[in-house]
MDAnalysis code that builds the backbone (N, CA, C; Angstrom):
import MDAnalysis as mda
import numpy as np

u = mda.Universe.empty(540, n_residues=180, atom_resindex=np.repeat(np.arange(180), 3), trajectory=True)
u.add_TopologyAttr("name", ["N", "CA", "C"] * 180)
u.add_TopologyAttr("resid", np.arange(1, 181))
u.add_TopologyAttr("resname", ["MET", "CYS", "VAL", "ARG", "ILE", "PHE", "LEU", "VAL", "GLY", "ALA", "LEU", "LEU", "ALA", "PRO", "SER", "LEU", "ARG", "THR", "SER", "ILE", "GLU", "GLU", "GLU", "SER", "LEU", "LYS", "GLN", "LYS", "ILE", "THR", "GLY", "ILE", "GLY", "GLY", "VAL", "PHE", "PHE", "ARG", "SER", "LYS", "ASN", "PRO", "ALA", "LYS", "LEU", "ALA", "ALA", "TRP", "TYR", "LYS", "GLN", "HIS", "LEU", "GLY", "LEU", "PRO", "ILE", "GLU", "ASP", "GLY", "TRP", "PRO", "GLY", "CYS", "GLN", "PHE", "HIS", "TRP", "ARG", "GLU", "MET", "LYS", "ASN", "PRO", "LYS", "LYS", "GLN", "GLY", "ALA", "THR", "VAL", "TRP", "SER", "ALA", "PHE", "LYS", "ALA", "ASP", "THR", "ASP", "TYR", "PHE", "GLY", "LYS", "GLY", "LYS", "PRO", "LEU", "HIS", "ASN", "ALA", "PRO", "GLN", "GLY", "HIS", "MET", "ILE", "ASN", "TYR", "ARG", "VAL", "ASP", "ASN", "LEU", "LYS", "LYS", "MET", "LEU", "ALA", "GLN", "MET", "LYS", "LYS", "GLU", "GLY", "VAL", "TRP", "ILE", "ASP", "PRO", "LYS", "SER", "LYS", "LEU", "GLN", "ALA", "THR", "GLU", "TYR", "GLY", "LYS", "PHE", "ALA", "TRP", "ILE", "LYS", "ASP", "GLY", "GLU", "GLY", "ASN", "ARG", "ILE", "GLU", "LEU", "TRP", "GLU", "PRO", "PRO", "PRO", "PRO", "GLN", "ARG", "PRO", "ALA", "THR", "PRO", "ALA", "ALA", "PRO", "LYS", "ARG", "LYS", "GLN", "ARG", "ARG", "SER", "ARG", "LYS", "GLY"])
u.atoms.positions = np.array([
    [114.133, -72.778, -25.214],
    [114.170, -74.120, -25.710],
    [114.296, -74.244, -27.197],
    [113.760, -73.521, -27.912],
    [113.796, -73.697, -29.398],
    [115.324, -73.374, -29.934],
    [115.935, -72.511, -29.188],
    [117.310, -72.203, -29.504],
    [118.331, -73.269, -29.274],
    [118.240, -73.907, -28.254],
    [118.820, -75.163, -27.750],
    [118.707, -76.188, -28.742],
    [117.506, -76.508, -29.122],
    [117.081, -77.542, -30.100],
    [117.920, -77.211, -31.421],
    [117.835, -75.842, -31.945],
    [118.551, -75.426, -33.134],
    [120.006, -75.552, -33.060],
    [120.644, -75.231, -31.901],
    [122.125, -75.194, -31.708],
    [122.450, -76.566, -31.507],
    [121.888, -77.681, -31.127],
    [122.153, -79.121, -31.118],
    [122.067, -79.620, -32.376],
    [120.901, -79.227, -33.372],
    [120.691, -79.668, -34.603],
    [121.908, -79.040, -35.639],
    [122.324, -77.680, -35.362],
    [123.346, -77.375, -36.054],
    [124.772, -77.912, -35.862],
    [124.913, -78.370, -34.537],
    [126.065, -78.995, -34.217],
    [126.198, -80.434, -34.764],
    [124.943, -81.265, -34.768],
    [124.891, -82.584, -35.198],
    [124.875, -82.605, -36.971],
    [124.429, -81.650, -37.624],
    [124.156, -81.744, -39.002],
    [125.624, -82.053, -39.651],
    [126.629, -81.566, -39.424],
    [127.796, -81.980, -40.126],
    [128.049, -83.390, -40.078],
    [128.133, -83.946, -38.740],
    [128.406, -85.454, -38.637],
    [127.431, -86.272, -39.194],
    [126.113, -85.841, -39.258],
    [124.944, -86.374, -39.960],
    [125.153, -86.569, -41.533],
    [125.540, -85.582, -41.970],
    [125.624, -85.229, -43.343],
    [126.868, -86.086, -43.754],
    [127.950, -86.164, -42.873],
    [129.264, -86.940, -43.442],
    [128.797, -88.491, -43.506],
    [127.983, -88.807, -42.453],
    [127.671, -90.328, -42.408],
    [126.613, -90.672, -43.553],
    [125.703, -89.724, -43.876],
    [124.886, -89.953, -45.025],
    [125.974, -89.962, -46.330],
    [126.870, -89.035, -46.621],
    [127.738, -89.098, -47.675],
    [128.448, -90.377, -47.748],
    [128.956, -90.724, -46.635],
    [129.601, -92.033, -46.521],
    [128.919, -93.361, -47.110],
    [127.595, -93.269, -46.406],
    [126.830, -94.466, -46.889],
    [126.373, -94.254, -48.100],
    [126.303, -93.163, -49.068],
    [126.015, -93.279, -50.479],
    [127.123, -93.484, -51.091],
    [128.352, -93.571, -50.702],
    [129.651, -93.930, -51.520],
    [130.112, -95.440, -51.255],
    [129.376, -96.037, -50.145],
    [129.653, -97.395, -49.909],
    [129.307, -98.248, -51.071],
    [130.116, -99.168, -51.246],
    [129.746, -100.236, -52.435],
    [128.799, -101.223, -51.818],
    [127.745, -101.668, -52.759],
    [126.714, -102.536, -52.584],
    [126.561, -103.670, -53.530],
    [126.044, -104.501, -53.011],
    [125.354, -105.632, -54.161],
    [124.388, -104.924, -54.914],
    [124.269, -105.395, -56.281],
    [123.437, -104.807, -57.149],
    [122.301, -105.688, -57.583],
    [122.580, -107.112, -57.137],
    [121.808, -108.217, -57.750],
    [122.349, -109.633, -57.453],
    [121.683, -110.493, -57.786],
    [122.146, -111.964, -57.802],
    [122.593, -112.256, -59.164],
    [123.770, -112.672, -59.236],
    [124.395, -113.182, -60.596],
    [124.374, -114.530, -60.921],
    [123.968, -115.467, -59.836],
    [123.760, -116.726, -60.073],
    [123.814, -117.391, -58.800],
    [123.232, -118.756, -58.970],
    [122.975, -119.666, -57.773],
    [123.706, -120.883, -58.371],
    [124.740, -121.409, -57.487],
    [125.371, -122.723, -57.843],
    [125.342, -123.696, -56.454],
    [125.122, -124.842, -56.860],
    [125.146, -125.877, -55.923],
    [125.791, -127.156, -56.125],
    [126.307, -127.991, -55.143],
    [126.922, -129.293, -55.470],
    [125.668, -130.361, -55.883],
    [126.151, -131.249, -56.581],
    [125.388, -132.454, -57.081],
    [126.313, -133.849, -57.326],
    [125.486, -134.883, -56.832],
    [126.122, -136.082, -57.182],
    [126.267, -136.282, -58.769],
    [125.308, -135.846, -59.483],
    [125.388, -136.121, -60.888],
    [124.552, -134.883, -61.482],
    [125.464, -133.876, -61.813],
    [124.915, -132.545, -62.079],
    [123.922, -132.667, -63.512],
    [124.607, -133.303, -64.672],
    [123.429, -133.389, -65.813],
    [122.178, -134.106, -65.517],
    [122.161, -135.241, -64.739],
    [121.006, -135.800, -64.417],
    [120.153, -134.797, -63.581],
    [120.764, -134.120, -62.439],
    [119.850, -133.275, -61.756],
    [119.319, -132.069, -62.573],
    [120.188, -131.631, -63.478],
    [119.734, -130.435, -64.397],
    [118.503, -131.106, -65.276],
    [118.542, -132.312, -65.953],
    [117.587, -132.966, -66.586],
    [116.261, -133.085, -65.661],
    [116.540, -133.270, -64.361],
    [115.251, -133.205, -63.479],
    [114.567, -131.935, -63.432],
    [115.382, -130.869, -63.312],
    [114.955, -129.406, -63.144],
    [114.144, -129.118, -64.379],
    [114.697, -129.448, -65.518],
    [114.321, -129.152, -66.831],
    [112.923, -129.842, -67.030],
    [112.893, -131.192, -66.651],
    [111.478, -131.972, -66.878],
    [110.493, -131.443, -66.030],
    [110.773, -131.283, -64.678],
    [109.912, -131.226, -63.552],
    [109.476, -129.622, -63.378],
    [110.523, -128.848, -63.526],
    [110.388, -127.382, -63.269],
    [110.328, -126.420, -64.539],
    [110.734, -127.088, -65.557],
    [110.695, -126.316, -66.754],
    [111.856, -125.301, -66.969],
    [112.997, -125.720, -66.261],
    [114.305, -124.730, -66.305],
    [114.863, -124.768, -67.803],
    [115.275, -123.730, -68.306],
    [115.780, -123.873, -69.789],
    [117.207, -124.225, -69.857],
    [117.286, -125.710, -69.365],
    [118.709, -126.194, -69.330],
    [119.320, -126.232, -70.850],
    [120.668, -125.598, -70.757],
    [121.240, -125.560, -72.167],
    [122.197, -126.751, -72.388],
    [122.305, -127.167, -73.650],
    [123.188, -128.154, -74.087],
    [124.775, -127.845, -73.656],
    [125.366, -128.841, -73.329],
    [126.787, -128.847, -73.011],
    [127.041, -128.458, -71.542],
    [126.097, -127.898, -70.692],
    [126.440, -127.742, -69.369],
    [125.226, -127.920, -68.455],
    [125.396, -128.332, -67.323],
    [124.181, -128.493, -66.277],
    [123.527, -127.310, -65.832],
    [123.298, -126.245, -66.623],
    [122.810, -125.094, -65.997],
    [122.030, -124.194, -67.140],
    [121.603, -122.942, -66.694],
    [120.824, -122.013, -67.590],
    [120.947, -120.764, -67.162],
    [120.567, -119.705, -68.085],
    [120.635, -118.502, -67.771],
    [119.267, -117.846, -67.780],
    [118.797, -117.003, -66.833],
    [117.544, -116.185, -66.967],
    [117.916, -114.841, -67.238],
    [117.551, -114.340, -68.574],
    [117.754, -113.150, -69.135],
    [116.590, -112.129, -68.528],
    [117.138, -110.741, -68.276],
    [116.453, -109.821, -67.752],
    [116.790, -108.478, -68.193],
    [116.117, -107.355, -67.797],
    [116.345, -106.090, -68.194],
    [116.412, -105.310, -66.810],
    [117.248, -104.285, -66.760],
    [116.898, -103.547, -65.600],
    [115.920, -102.476, -65.511],
    [115.216, -102.488, -64.333],
    [113.765, -101.727, -64.243],
    [114.158, -100.152, -64.673],
    [115.080, -99.695, -64.064],
    [115.414, -98.189, -64.163],
    [116.017, -97.907, -65.562],
    [116.589, -98.868, -66.359],
    [117.232, -98.777, -67.426],
    [117.033, -99.962, -68.389],
    [115.845, -100.092, -69.044],
    [115.461, -101.139, -69.529],
    [116.343, -101.568, -70.898],
    [117.073, -100.785, -71.346],
    [118.165, -101.042, -72.367],
    [119.349, -101.914, -71.966],
    [119.587, -101.808, -70.431],
    [120.495, -102.742, -69.976],
    [120.114, -103.912, -69.506],
    [120.658, -104.943, -70.265],
    [120.231, -106.318, -70.080],
    [121.353, -107.103, -69.148],
    [121.004, -108.320, -68.469],
    [121.658, -109.039, -67.694],
    [121.183, -110.328, -67.719],
    [121.864, -111.277, -66.938],
    [121.467, -112.547, -66.791],
    [121.819, -113.291, -65.583],
    [120.831, -113.883, -64.792],
    [121.314, -114.842, -63.774],
    [121.498, -116.197, -64.133],
    [122.503, -116.672, -63.535],
    [122.936, -118.086, -63.989],
    [122.557, -119.038, -62.869],
    [122.151, -120.278, -63.348],
    [121.634, -121.487, -62.205],
    [122.500, -122.553, -62.718],
    [123.203, -123.146, -62.009],
    [124.137, -124.164, -62.357],
    [124.331, -125.138, -61.330],
    [124.273, -126.547, -61.602],
    [124.804, -127.548, -60.719],
    [126.404, -127.804, -60.977],
    [127.182, -127.970, -59.880],
    [128.383, -128.339, -59.888],
    [128.720, -129.910, -59.458],
    [129.648, -130.419, -59.879],
    [130.062, -131.840, -59.198],
    [130.215, -131.741, -57.700],
    [129.844, -132.738, -57.139],
    [129.921, -132.815, -55.689],
    [131.287, -132.440, -54.994],
    [132.451, -132.724, -55.909],
    [133.738, -132.785, -55.490],
    [134.502, -131.361, -55.996],
    [133.645, -130.493, -56.374],
    [134.265, -129.110, -56.964],
    [135.002, -128.458, -55.598],
    [135.975, -127.774, -56.110],
    [136.712, -126.923, -55.199],
    [136.244, -125.464, -55.390],
    [135.437, -125.131, -56.299],
    [135.039, -123.824, -56.769],
    [134.305, -123.104, -55.673],
    [133.670, -124.030, -54.680],
    [132.862, -123.175, -53.689],
    [134.011, -123.127, -52.299],
    [135.132, -123.509, -52.609],
    [136.046, -123.475, -51.467],
    [136.203, -124.795, -50.940],
    [137.371, -125.015, -50.092],
    [137.553, -126.336, -49.444],
    [137.069, -126.620, -48.101],
    [136.535, -125.313, -47.530],
    [136.193, -125.340, -46.112],
    [135.101, -126.070, -45.715],
    [134.789, -126.276, -44.511],
    [133.659, -127.125, -44.210],
    [132.963, -126.281, -43.045],
    [132.101, -125.288, -43.449],
    [131.740, -124.262, -42.588],
    [130.604, -124.750, -41.462],
    [129.663, -125.711, -41.961],
    [128.626, -126.236, -41.032],
    [128.664, -127.654, -41.047],
    [128.365, -128.503, -39.707],
    [128.175, -129.667, -39.752],
    [129.275, -130.576, -40.240],
    [130.371, -130.012, -40.350],
    [131.601, -130.733, -40.837],
    [131.399, -131.380, -42.227],
    [130.799, -130.548, -42.988],
    [130.363, -130.924, -44.392],
    [130.697, -129.910, -45.453],
    [131.064, -130.220, -46.577],
    [131.333, -129.189, -47.526],
    [130.372, -128.130, -47.938],
    [130.605, -127.083, -48.124],
    [129.577, -125.870, -48.615],
    [128.707, -126.489, -49.581],
    [127.365, -126.466, -49.586],
    [126.412, -127.175, -50.611],
    [126.232, -126.113, -51.780],
    [126.407, -124.830, -51.448],
    [125.894, -123.813, -52.394],
    [126.863, -122.723, -52.258],
    [126.714, -121.868, -53.477],
    [127.459, -120.584, -53.416],
    [126.683, -119.631, -54.349],
    [126.393, -118.506, -54.008],
    [125.653, -117.487, -54.391],
    [126.533, -116.508, -54.997],
    [126.405, -115.954, -56.236],
    [127.138, -115.083, -56.916],
    [126.450, -113.610, -56.926],
    [126.937, -112.706, -56.336],
    [126.282, -111.356, -56.206],
    [127.160, -110.465, -57.250],
    [126.202, -109.572, -57.909],
    [126.738, -108.682, -58.915],
    [127.226, -107.363, -58.062],
    [128.206, -106.765, -58.440],
    [128.665, -105.451, -57.850],
    [128.937, -104.537, -59.225],
    [128.992, -103.115, -58.787],
    [129.278, -102.314, -59.990],
    [130.927, -101.978, -60.017],
    [131.457, -102.287, -58.987],
    [132.982, -101.942, -59.094],
    [133.674, -102.870, -58.225],
    [134.328, -103.863, -58.757],
    [134.780, -104.915, -57.769],
    [136.010, -104.353, -57.041],
    [136.717, -103.651, -57.646],
    [137.976, -103.250, -57.077],
    [137.591, -102.382, -55.702],
    [136.775, -101.400, -55.837],
    [136.212, -100.558, -54.659],
    [135.472, -101.663, -53.797],
    [134.796, -102.709, -54.022],
    [134.182, -103.300, -53.137],
    [135.285, -104.247, -52.330],
    [136.417, -104.572, -53.017],
    [137.371, -105.547, -52.336],
    [138.065, -104.449, -51.256],
    [138.307, -103.296, -51.818],
    [138.958, -102.437, -50.768],
    [138.142, -102.173, -49.802],
    [136.847, -102.019, -49.798],
    [135.918, -101.832, -48.627],
    [135.917, -103.142, -47.839],
    [135.901, -104.186, -48.406],
    [135.726, -105.259, -47.737],
    [137.118, -105.738, -46.765],
    [138.167, -105.361, -47.506],
    [139.413, -105.436, -46.643],
    [139.583, -104.398, -45.566],
    [139.100, -103.209, -45.929],
    [138.998, -102.400, -44.829],
    [138.232, -102.828, -43.522],
    [137.073, -103.478, -43.689],
    [136.083, -103.912, -42.869],
    [136.584, -105.282, -42.208],
    [137.706, -105.899, -42.741],
    [138.236, -107.020, -41.907],
    [137.545, -108.442, -42.683],
    [136.854, -108.246, -43.769],
    [136.465, -109.452, -44.351],
    [137.473, -110.159, -45.198],
    [137.236, -111.590, -44.934],
    [138.214, -112.444, -45.573],
    [138.200, -112.588, -47.172],
    [139.183, -112.323, -47.668],
    [139.154, -112.287, -49.233],
    [140.044, -113.319, -49.896],
    [139.497, -114.123, -50.560],
    [140.396, -115.347, -51.090],
    [141.573, -114.648, -51.961],
    [142.746, -114.922, -51.374],
    [144.107, -114.645, -52.084],
    [144.181, -114.982, -53.529],
    [143.296, -115.877, -54.092],
    [143.335, -116.043, -55.270],
    [142.510, -115.217, -56.256],
    [141.874, -114.171, -55.510],
    [140.956, -113.552, -56.263],
    [141.922, -112.495, -57.193],
    [141.328, -112.461, -58.495],
    [142.180, -111.651, -59.374],
    [141.296, -110.703, -59.911],
    [141.794, -109.456, -60.400],
    [141.051, -108.472, -60.899],
    [141.283, -108.407, -62.434],
    [141.431, -109.548, -62.816],
    [141.693, -109.904, -64.271],
    [140.393, -109.681, -64.978],
    [140.231, -109.099, -66.038],
    [138.957, -109.015, -66.807],
    [139.035, -110.341, -67.826],
    [137.923, -111.108, -67.774],
    [137.567, -112.186, -68.568],
    [136.476, -111.761, -69.570],
    [136.155, -112.549, -70.590],
    [134.839, -112.337, -71.336],
    [133.628, -112.212, -70.568],
    [133.715, -112.920, -69.324],
    [132.525, -112.939, -68.488],
    [132.296, -111.721, -67.286],
    [133.535, -110.987, -67.288],
    [133.672, -109.929, -66.284],
    [134.779, -110.296, -65.246],
    [134.744, -109.500, -63.968],
    [135.682, -109.880, -62.926],
    [135.175, -110.592, -61.821],
    [136.042, -111.499, -61.167],
    [135.304, -112.197, -60.093],
    [136.498, -112.346, -58.935],
    [135.690, -112.242, -57.820],
    [136.508, -112.378, -56.476],
    [135.620, -113.363, -55.565],
    [136.263, -113.687, -54.369],
    [135.440, -114.693, -53.618],
    [135.945, -113.941, -52.189],
    [134.817, -114.062, -51.337],
    [134.911, -113.810, -49.957],
    [134.107, -114.765, -49.070],
    [134.178, -114.789, -47.757],
    [133.477, -115.452, -46.859],
    [132.758, -114.711, -46.009],
    [131.377, -115.009, -45.921],
    [130.319, -114.344, -45.137],
    [130.735, -114.607, -43.536],
    [129.749, -114.121, -42.694],
    [130.068, -114.213, -41.310],
    [130.213, -115.713, -40.689],
    [129.559, -116.661, -41.369],
    [129.529, -118.037, -41.089],
    [130.552, -118.928, -41.630],
    [131.469, -118.188, -42.623],
    [132.456, -118.950, -43.420],
    [132.067, -119.533, -44.729],
    [130.617, -119.069, -45.202],
    [130.202, -119.446, -46.485],
    [130.715, -118.819, -47.767],
    [131.493, -119.349, -48.611],
    [132.158, -118.724, -49.635],
    [131.125, -118.107, -50.694],
    [131.271, -116.712, -50.923],
    [130.411, -116.243, -51.891],
    [131.392, -115.547, -52.974],
    [130.701, -115.686, -54.136],
    [131.285, -115.032, -55.331],
    [130.891, -113.522, -55.520],
    [131.735, -112.707, -55.751],
    [131.400, -111.368, -56.282],
    [131.797, -111.157, -57.738],
    [130.905, -110.634, -58.566],
    [131.178, -110.459, -60.071],
    [130.825, -108.974, -60.427],
    [131.816, -108.612, -61.272],
    [131.491, -107.172, -61.825],
    [131.285, -107.619, -63.395],
    [130.064, -107.465, -63.814],
    [129.775, -107.813, -65.247],
    [130.794, -107.112, -66.252],
    [131.019, -107.648, -67.412],
    [131.792, -107.111, -68.325],
    [130.885, -105.885, -68.860],
    [131.573, -104.645, -69.403],
    [130.961, -103.586, -70.062],
    [130.019, -104.031, -71.070],
    [128.959, -103.366, -71.605],
    [128.102, -103.685, -72.392],
    [128.850, -103.793, -73.741],
    [128.491, -104.677, -74.648],
    [128.905, -104.615, -75.911],
    [128.419, -103.858, -76.813],
    [129.098, -102.924, -77.548],
    [128.669, -101.851, -78.378],
    [128.565, -102.689, -79.922],
    [127.345, -102.544, -80.566],
    [127.471, -102.925, -81.874],
    [128.393, -102.474, -82.694],
    [129.098, -103.128, -83.608],
    [130.033, -102.573, -84.335],
    [129.522, -101.512, -85.337],
    [130.134, -100.457, -85.742],
    [129.704, -99.639, -86.426],
    [130.280, -99.752, -87.938],
    [129.661, -99.656, -88.833],
    [130.212, -99.923, -90.131],
    [131.143, -98.734, -90.510],
    [132.197, -98.925, -91.231],
    [133.306, -97.972, -91.464],
    [132.574, -96.922, -92.354],
    [132.728, -95.748, -92.283],
    [132.127, -94.769, -93.042],
    [132.870, -94.847, -94.528],
    [131.973, -94.709, -95.512],
    [132.460, -94.798, -96.812],
    [133.666, -93.764, -97.067],
    [134.792, -94.255, -97.836],
    [135.839, -93.060, -97.998],
    [135.340, -92.351, -99.080],
    [135.658, -90.861, -98.851],
    [135.119, -89.925, -99.913],
    [136.322, -89.700, -100.809],
    [136.065, -89.473, -101.994],
    [137.292, -89.114, -103.000],
    [137.376, -87.646, -102.675],
    [138.723, -87.401, -102.574],
    [138.929, -86.235, -102.359],
    [139.318, -85.470, -103.645],
    [138.653, -84.143, -103.732],
    [138.917, -83.509, -104.991],
    [140.063, -82.734, -105.061],
    [140.790, -82.890, -106.177],
    [142.106, -82.087, -106.382],
    [141.759, -80.600, -106.944],
    [142.388, -79.944, -106.158],
    [142.060, -78.380, -106.669],
    [142.902, -78.172, -107.824],
    [142.328, -77.517, -108.930],
    [143.069, -76.943, -110.065],
    [143.734, -75.689, -109.731],
    [144.915, -75.517, -109.827],
    [145.422, -74.017, -109.706],
    [145.826, -73.694, -111.142],
    [145.467, -72.690, -111.489],
    [145.849, -72.100, -112.781],
    [145.168, -71.064, -113.634],
])
């Protein structure tokens, strides 16, 4: 009996190992980059959230950023954006997924490698917005997909961390060698 169990285990081990390896290579969401929603009057609604819930709404746009550090790497900083958009925005897509009404919200998910994530999604048959570009902006790279119910989702690869500028090393005077 033990011999049979060992043989079955030995036969299954390579396929189990392959699925574990494939799972570890699969691209995953690393966090929430932002929460966006429609509003009849984004500035007024943002002011309401500031007054009643204490959101740190920033001047010039109806939103704010919540700054944080990664638990495993406290030197790595990030931000989650909260923002109200005009009710007629096309940013969430033009579809009407539920109740014949436009999508009321969109969540932005952070990813480590957008190019690999999109390749994986394409392979799995997920709808990818053809307008998604892998062009880097000062804010990172963005793409849009739809979930299983047709809700538009934004995927975001943050830009690489900015390294502080290092001052140029002072130029040393070269000594001339005297021959003679």
